[in-house]
C-alpha positions in Angstrom: 64.8 -123.9 28.6 64.8 -120.4 30.4 62.3 -121.6 32.8 64.3 -124.5 33.6 67.5 -122.5 33.9 65.7 -120.3 36.5 64.3 -123.4 38.6 67.8 -124.5 39.1 69.1 -121.2 40.2 66.2 -120.6 42.4 67.2 -124.3 44.1 71.0 -123.6 43.9 70.6 -120.6 46.4 68.1 -122.5 48.6 69.7 -125.4 48.6 73.4 -124.2 48.8 73.5 -120.4 49.2 75.5 -117.8 47.6 79.1 -118.7 47.7 78.7 -122.3 46.6 76.3 -121.5 43.9 78.6 -119.0 42.9 81.8 -121.3 42.9 82.7 -121.7 38.9 85.0 -124.6 39.5 82.6 -126.5 41.8 79.8 -126.3 38.9 82.2 -127.4 36.4 83.2 -130.5 38.8 79.4 -131.4 39.2 78.8 -131.2 35.7 81.5 -133.2 34.5 80.4 -135.7 37.2 76.8 -136.0 36.0 78.1 -136.0 32.0 80.0 -139.1 33.1 77.0 -140.9 34.9 75.0 -140.4 32.0 77.7 -141.7 29.7 78.3 -144.8 31.8 74.6 -145.5 32.0 74.4 -145.8 28.4 77.6 -148.1 28.4 80.6 -146.0 27.7 83.8 -147.3 29.3 86.2 -145.3 31.3 89.1 -146.2 29.0 87.3 -143.9 26.5 87.0 -141.1 28.8 90.4 -141.1 29.7 91.4 -140.7 26.2 89.1 -138.0 25.6 90.4 -136.1 28.5 93.9 -136.4 27.0 92.5 -135.2 23.7 90.6 -132.1 24.8 93.1 -130.8 27.1 95.6 -131.2 24.2 93.6 -128.5 22.1 93.4 -124.8 22.4 90.9 -123.7 25.2 87.2 -123.0 23.5 84.6 -120.0 24.1 82.3 -121.1 26.8 79.3 -120.0 25.1 80.0 -122.0 21.9 81.0 -125.0 24.1 77.6 -124.8 25.9 75.8 -124.8 22.5 78.0 -128.1 21.6 76.9 -129.5 24.9 73.1 -128.8 24.1 73.4 -130.2 20.6 75.2 -133.4 21.6 72.9 -134.0 24.7 69.9 -133.6 22.6 71.3 -136.2 20.1 72.2 -138.6 22.8 68.8 -138.5 24.2 67.4 -139.1 20.8 69.2 -142.1 19.9 68.5 -143.4 23.5 64.6 -142.6 23.2 64.7 -140.3 26.2 62.8 -137.1 26.5 65.1 -134.3 27.7 62.4 -131.8 28.7 60.4 -134.5 30.8 63.6 -135.7 32.4 64.8 -132.2 33.2 61.6 -131.3 34.8 61.3 -134.7 36.6 64.7 -134.3 38.2 64.0 -130.6 39.5 60.8 -132.0 40.9 62.4 -134.5 42.7 65.5 -132.6 44.1 63.3 -129.5 45.4 61.6 -132.2 47.6 62.4 -131.1 51.4 63.9 -134.6 52.3 66.0 -134.8 49.0 67.2 -131.0 50.0 68.3 -132.1 53.1 70.4 -135.3 51.8 71.6 -133.0 49.2 73.2 -130.3 51.9 74.7 -133.2 54.1 76.5 -134.3 51.1 77.6 -130.9 50.4 78.7 -130.6 54.2 80.7 -133.9 54.0 82.5 -133.2 50.7 86.2 -132.9 51.3 87.2 -129.2 50.9 88.9 -128.3 47.8 88.6 -131.5 46.1 86.5 -132.6 42.7 85.4 -135.7 44.3 82.0 -135.1 45.9 83.1 -137.5 48.8 86.0 -138.3 50.6 88.3 -141.4 49.3 89.4 -144.3 51.5 92.7 -142.6 52.1 90.7 -139.0 53.4 88.3 -141.1 55.7 91.4 -142.9 57.3 92.8 -139.3 58.3 89.3 -137.7 59.2 88.0 -137.4 62.7 84.9 -137.3 63.8 83.3 -133.6 64.6 82.4 -133.2 68.2 78.7 -133.6 67.4 79.7 -136.6 65.3 81.4 -138.3 68.2 78.6 -137.3 70.8 76.3 -139.2 68.2 78.3 -142.2 68.1 79.0 -142.8 71.5 75.2 -142.6 72.3 74.9 -145.3 69.4 77.5 -147.6 70.8 76.0 -147.0 74.6 79.2 -145.7 75.9 78.8 -143.3 78.5 82.2 -142.9 80.2 81.3 -145.8 82.9 81.2 -149.0 80.5 84.5 -149.7 78.9 83.1 -151.7 76.0 80.3 -150.9 73.4 76.9 -152.7 73.9 74.8 -151.9 70.9 75.2 -150.2 67.4 72.0 -148.3 66.5 70.8 -144.6 66.4 67.4 -143.7 65.2 66.9 -140.0 63.8 63.8 -138.3 62.5 64.5 -136.7 59.1 64.5 -132.6 59.3 66.0 -132.7 62.7 69.9 -131.8 63.8 70.9 -135.6 64.5 69.9 -136.6 61.1 71.6 -134.0 59.2 74.9 -135.0 61.5 74.3 -138.9 60.8 73.8 -138.1 57.2 77.4 -136.2 57.1 79.0 -139.6 58.7 77.0 -141.7 56.1 78.7 -139.7 53.3 82.0 -139.8 55.1 82.0 -143.8 55.5 81.6 -143.2 59.5 77.8 -144.8 59.2 75.3 -146.5 57.3 71.7 -145.8 56.8 68.9 -148.6 57.2 65.0 -148.4 56.2 62.8 -147.2 58.9 60.6 -149.9 60.8 57.8 -150.1 63.1 60.4 -150.8 65.9 61.9 -147.2 65.1 58.8 -145.6 64.9 58.7 -145.0 61.3 62.4 -142.9 61.5 65.6 -144.1 59.7 68.0 -146.5 61.4 71.6 -145.6 61.6 74.7 -147.9 62.6 78.3 -147.1 62.5 81.1 -148.6 60.7 84.0 -149.8 62.3 86.0 -146.7 61.0 83.2 -144.4 62.8 83.3 -146.5 65.7 86.9 -146.8 66.6 87.2 -142.8 66.1 84.6 -142.3 69.3 86.3 -144.7 71.6 88.2 -142.9 74.6 91.3 -144.7 75.7 91.1 -148.2 77.3 87.4 -148.7 75.2 86.6 -151.3 73.1 84.2 -152.6 70.7 81.8 -155.4 71.1 83.2 -158.3 68.8 79.9 -159.3 67.6 78.8 -156.0 66.1 82.5 -155.1 64.5 83.7 -158.7 63.8 87.1 -158.4 62.2 87.1 -159.7 58.6 89.1 -162.8 57.8 89.3 -163.9 61.6 89.2 -167.2 62.9 
């Protein structure tokens, strides 16, 4: 476990930097998120989670070291009953998240994370109140084919190779609900293809411009 903890510590600094790595509240947020996802994957239900939150926060606060021990014991017991090799899965996950392409995706998700929120992505209401950054808006207008002379978009796609600045910006847009990522194809030269959502496209429009209906149909329209 010491080697695992050391590897995770080094990955955190490389992926996020000192400040984010040292944020105790966010570290607890992400731990709870992963613990809930594990429980959900085993068939555990949300109503049990809500009941346990009320129960735990109605009791005296524990000592962190002892609670870590309890986490490790109960995690091992859970893995035993589900036939999961805890050490093998821990190594597999660290091997996965240290891959360069995965690091880029995680950084993009972190960059799009709403400030001060426990949630890893913006909610629908937060998206509604969020504007595109200058870099995002430039990419969005290019994706739509809007150059200041056209009054209506005529396309909806953008190809960006992994590792470039445009790719990182587009991944931020995906996490914020402004774009979607699609599989690469021979036509894209093997690079991922991105399209804008209506929310992203509408934020890129200048006054007097509109979106091509075929690319952005209104759901429920006749």
